[in-house]
C-alpha positions in Angstrom: 94.0 85.7 116.0 92.5 89.2 116.0 93.6 91.1 113.0 93.9 94.9 113.4 92.4 97.0 110.7 94.6 99.0 108.4 92.6 102.0 107.0 94.0 105.5 106.6 96.7 106.9 108.9 95.4 108.1 112.3 95.8 111.9 112.6 98.0 113.2 115.3 95.3 115.5 116.7 92.6 114.0 118.9 90.3 111.8 116.8 87.1 110.8 118.7 88.1 109.0 121.9 91.5 108.1 120.6 93.4 111.0 122.3 96.9 110.1 121.1 98.2 113.6 122.1 97.2 112.8 125.7 99.1 109.5 125.5 102.1 111.4 124.2 102.0 114.0 127.0 102.4 111.1 129.4 105.6 110.0 127.7 108.4 112.3 128.9 110.8 110.8 126.3 108.7 112.4 123.5 109.7 115.9 124.6 113.2 115.4 123.3 113.4 112.2 121.3 111.8 110.6 118.4 111.9 107.3 120.2 111.3 104.4 117.8 112.9 101.6 119.7 110.2 99.9 121.7 111.2 96.5 120.4 114.4 96.9 122.4 113.7 98.7 125.8 110.8 101.1 126.2 110.9 104.4 128.0 108.7 104.7 131.0 105.4 106.7 131.0 104.7 109.2 133.7 102.4 106.8 135.6 105.1 104.1 135.8 107.8 106.6 136.9 105.4 108.0 139.5 104.8 104.5 140.9 108.5 104.0 141.2 109.0 107.3 143.0 106.1 106.6 145.3 107.4 103.2 146.2 110.9 104.6 146.9 109.5 107.3 149.2 107.5 104.8 151.1 110.4 102.3 151.4 112.8 105.1 152.4 110.5 106.7 155.0 108.6 103.7 156.4 110.6 100.6 155.5 108.5 97.5 154.9 105.3 98.8 156.6 103.6 99.3 153.3 104.4 95.8 152.1 100.8 94.4 152.6 99.5 97.2 150.4 102.1 96.5 147.7 101.2 92.8 147.8 97.6 93.7 147.2 98.6 95.8 144.2 100.4 92.8 142.8 97.2 90.8 143.1 95.5 93.6 141.1 98.3 93.4 138.5 97.7 89.6 138.1 94.0 90.3 137.6 94.8 93.0 135.1 97.0 90.6 133.1 94.3 87.9 133.3 91.8 90.4 131.9 94.1 91.5 129.2 94.6 87.9 128.1 91.0 86.7 128.8 92.4 84.1 131.2 91.9 83.1 134.8 93.9 84.8 137.5 95.0 81.4 138.6 96.8 81.0 135.3 99.0 84.0 135.8 102.4 84.3 137.5 104.6 87.3 137.9 108.2 86.5 137.0 111.5 88.4 136.4 112.0 87.8 132.7 110.8 86.0 129.6 113.8 83.7 130.0 112.5 82.6 133.4 109.2 81.7 131.9 110.7 79.7 129.1 112.9 77.9 131.5 110.0 77.0 133.8 108.6 75.0 130.9 111.9 73.7 129.4 113.2 72.5 132.8 110.0 71.5 134.3 108.5 69.5 131.5 108.4 65.7 131.9 110.7 64.9 129.0 111.5 61.4 127.9 114.6 60.5 125.8 113.6 60.7 122.1 111.2 63.6 122.6 111.7 66.8 120.5 110.7 70.5 120.6 110.1 72.4 117.4 111.1 76.1 117.2 112.4 78.5 114.5 116.1 78.9 113.6 116.0 82.6 113.9 114.2 82.9 117.3 115.6 85.2 119.9 118.2 83.3 122.0 115.8 83.2 124.9 113.6 80.9 122.9 116.4 78.6 121.8 119.0 78.0 124.6 116.5 76.6 127.2 115.4 74.0 124.7 118.9 73.2 123.4 119.9 72.8 127.1 117.6 69.7 127.2 119.9 67.7 124.9 121.5 66.0 127.9 118.0 64.6 128.7 117.8 63.1 125.2 115.6 65.9 123.8 116.1 67.1 120.3 115.6 70.7 119.4 114.4 71.1 115.8 115.2 74.6 114.5 113.1 75.3 111.4 114.7 77.7 108.9 112.7 80.8 107.8 112.9 82.8 104.7 114.3 86.1 106.0 112.0 85.7 109.0 109.0 84.7 107.0 107.6 81.5 108.4 106.4 78.6 106.2 103.7 76.8 108.2 104.0 73.7 106.0 107.7 73.6 106.8 107.0 74.0 110.5 104.5 71.2 110.5 106.8 68.9 108.6 109.3 69.2 111.5 106.6 67.9 113.9 106.0 64.2 114.5 104.6 61.9 117.2 107.5 62.7 119.6 107.1 66.4 119.4 106.1 67.6 122.8 106.3 71.4 122.5 106.2 73.8 119.6 107.7 77.2 120.7 107.7 80.4 118.7 107.6 84.1 119.1 104.4 86.0 118.4 106.5 88.5 116.5 110.0 87.9 115.2 112.3 90.4 116.9 114.6 90.8 113.8 112.0 90.6 111.0 108.8 91.9 112.4 106.9 88.9 111.1 103.8 88.3 113.1 102.8 84.7 113.4 99.2 83.5 113.1 99.0 82.0 116.6 95.7 80.1 115.9 97.3 78.4 112.9 100.4 77.4 114.8 98.3 76.2 117.8 96.3 74.0 115.4 99.5 72.5 114.0 101.0 71.8 117.5 97.8 70.3 118.9 97.2 68.2 115.8 100.5 66.4 116.5 99.7 66.1 120.2 102.2 68.8 121.2 101.7 71.8 123.5 102.2 75.4 122.3 104.5 77.9 123.9 104.5 81.6 122.8 107.2 84.1 123.5 104.9 87.1 123.4 107.3 89.9 124.3 107.1 91.6 120.9 103.3 91.5 120.7 101.8 92.1 124.1 101.1 95.8 124.7 100.2 96.3 121.0 98.0 93.5 119.8 95.0 92.1 121.5 95.0 88.4 122.5 92.0 86.3 123.6 93.2 83.0 125.2 89.6 81.8 125.3 89.8 81.4 121.5 93.5 81.1 120.8 94.5 77.8 122.5 98.0 78.7 123.7 99.3 76.4 126.5 102.2 78.5 127.8 103.1 82.2 127.3 105.8 84.5 128.7 106.7 88.1 128.1 108.8 90.7 129.9 107.1 94.1 130.4 110.0 96.3 129.3 109.1 96.5 125.6 105.6 97.3 124.2 104.0 97.1 127.7 106.1 100.2 128.7 107.2 98.7 132.0 110.7 98.4 133.5 113.0 95.5 133.0 112.7 92.6 135.5 108.9 92.6 135.6 107.5 89.8 133.4 104.3 87.8 133.1 103.8 84.1 132.6 100.6 82.2 131.6 100.0 78.5 131.7 96.6 76.9 131.1 95.4 75.6 134.4 95.0 72.0 133.1 98.9 71.9 132.7 99.6 73.0 136.3 100.4 69.5 137.5 102.3 68.6 134.3 105.3 70.9 135.0 107.7 70.0 137.8 107.8 73.1 140.0 111.0 75.0 140.0 112.3 77.8 142.2 110.1 76.8 145.1 110.0 79.2 148.0 107.8 80.6 150.8 105.5 82.2 148.3 104.8 78.9 146.4 102.7 77.2 149.1 99.1 77.7 150.2 100.3 78.9 153.7 102.7 81.5 152.2 102.4 83.9 155.1 102.8 81.3 157.9 106.6 81.0 158.0 106.6 78.7 161.0 104.6 76.0 159.2 106.5 73.8 156.9 104.1 71.8 154.8 104.8 71.4 151.0 101.3 72.0 149.7 101.7 74.0 146.5 99.3 76.7 145.5 96.7 75.4 143.0 97.6 78.3 140.8 100.5 79.6 138.6 101.6 81.7 141.5 103.4 78.6 142.8 106.1 79.4 140.3 106.8 82.8 141.8 109.0 81.3 144.6 110.1 84.1 147.0 110.2 87.8 147.3 109.1 89.8 144.3 110.4 92.8 142.4 107.8 95.0 144.1 108.8 98.3 142.5 109.0 96.8 139.0 105.6 95.2 139.2 104.0 98.4 140.7 105.4 100.3 137.7 104.2 97.7 135.2 100.7 97.9 136.7 100.7 101.6 136.2 101.9 101.2 132.5 99.2 98.6 131.8 96.6 100.9 133.3 97.7 103.6 130.8 97.5 101.2 127.9 94.1 100.0 129.0 92.8 103.6 128.8 93.2 103.4 125.1 92.5 99.7 124.4 94.6 97.3 122.5 92.4 97.2 119.4 93.0 101.0 119.1 96.7 100.8 120.0 97.4 98.1 117.4 95.6 100.0 114.7 97.5 103.2 115.6 100.9 101.4 115.6 100.2 99.8 112.2 99.0 103.1 110.8 102.3 104.7 111.9 104.5 101.9 110.3 102.7 102.2 107.0 103.9 105.8 106.2 107.3 104.9 107.7 107.7 102.1 105.1 106.5 104.4 102.3 108.7 107.3 103.2 111.8 105.2 103.7 111.2 103.4 100.4 110.7 106.8 98.6 114.2 107.7 99.9 115.8 104.5 98.5 115.6 102.2 101.5 114.9 98.5 101.1 112.2 97.3 103.4 112.7 93.8 104.8 109.7 93.4 107.1 106.4 92.0 105.8 103.7 94.5 104.7 100.7 92.2 104.3 97.8 92.5 106.7 98.2 89.2 108.4 101.9 89.3 109.3 103.0 93.0 109.7 103.7 94.3 113.2 105.1 97.3 115.0 108.6 96.3 113.8 110.0 97.6 110.5 113.4 96.3 109.4 115.1 98.0 106.5 118.4 98.6 104.7 119.7 102.0 103.7 121.7 101.2 100.5 125.4 101.6 100.8 125.5 102.8 104.4 126.7 100.9 107.5 123.7 100.5 109.8 125.8 101.1 113.0 127.1 104.4 111.6 123.5 105.4 110.7 122.3 104.5 114.2 125.1 106.6 115.7 124.1 109.6 113.5 120.5 109.1 114.5 121.3 109.1 118.2 123.2 112.4 117.8 120.0 113.8 116.3 117.9 112.3 119.2 116.3 109.6 117.1 116.3 106.2 118.8 116.3 103.0 116.7 118.2 99.7 116.6 120.5 97.5 114.5 119.4 93.9 114.1 120.5 91.1 111.7 122.7 93.5 109.8 119.8 96.0 109.2 118.1 99.0 110.9 115.0 98.4 112.9 112.3 100.9 114.0 109.5 100.1 116.3 107.1 103.0 117.0 104.4 102.9 119.7 101.0 104.5 119.7 102.2 107.8 121.2 104.6 108.4 118.3 103.4 110.7 115.6 104.1 111.7 112.0 106.8 114.2 113.1 108.7 111.4 114.7 108.6 109.4 111.5 109.8 112.3 109.4 112.7 113.0 111.9 113.7 109.4 111.6 113.6 109.4 107.8 115.7 112.6 107.7 118.2 111.3 110.2 118.6 107.9 108.5 119.0 109.3 105.0 121.3 112.1 106.1 
């Protein structure tokens, strides 16, 4: 897995080609908020908002006459996602949520009684309930405990055996900020003959991922966090060799090779992940996501990941200096854009309410406070947050 460099904090002024002030100018939220909650729901950048307005104007004035052009732009989005992941466009589907992607695999996999799936006990519910729902088919879900979010790979491997069919984890833990070594987990899964599913929602948009070298089998991520898209616009990847393995769910007019020929009923599924898209799409959401990814691509994910980590480092330091207890990992291999912390003696929900009154956005998770800055945030945002948290 690519490891972003640490180095010294990136200055807020332009530094070479990394024009973070230009990024910030395209984020209207930054004019009034220190918005440090991208691990929850991100604000929209100007290009995404403009794409939504443009679609609304076209739909209002011309109805569906622009639909063919919108459909072409969705094709371009699939290609952009494939390029981002270094995958084939035939391995990409556009879905409505991470949950839909997990369920495509959980419900479509050819389970046999006695099979098991291995996941983590503190995964987000999306990456637990679909697997637990297979109990009626005789499938066991093995939920491996973590140490405050820190994953012991030996413990994970010990839960796998000859009947393990899928290992499913998040790239980054939503409540801990622990970033998993995807290459190492993939090796464990494949060594036991299992397939590897990744909930990538807390990593994509920040960290680069090359699926040519990291052998993930399935991946899902909604775009409304670090990819700066709206809710209801998600991406799904499955390695092409597994296309026939999953029983197709949600089949509709868009699943078949003759998708535009409504009078011809012939169940010949597309030889691509697009077969899982079913029917009509969230056009406006995907047009906005395409615009957001275009903005992120202007800066590059290597640069964005370095910038995000170089913002979280001083945030950790400044919070610790003021007496906060940092819960998220700080080591190079596992830190992420999420920082979980405790302000001694103070109720986290009361602190969050105080922060919101001061236009500082953060979250409460697992009984702690959580910040999650993006690359357009700056040192002033971090200082505003520290001052608001510590009163």
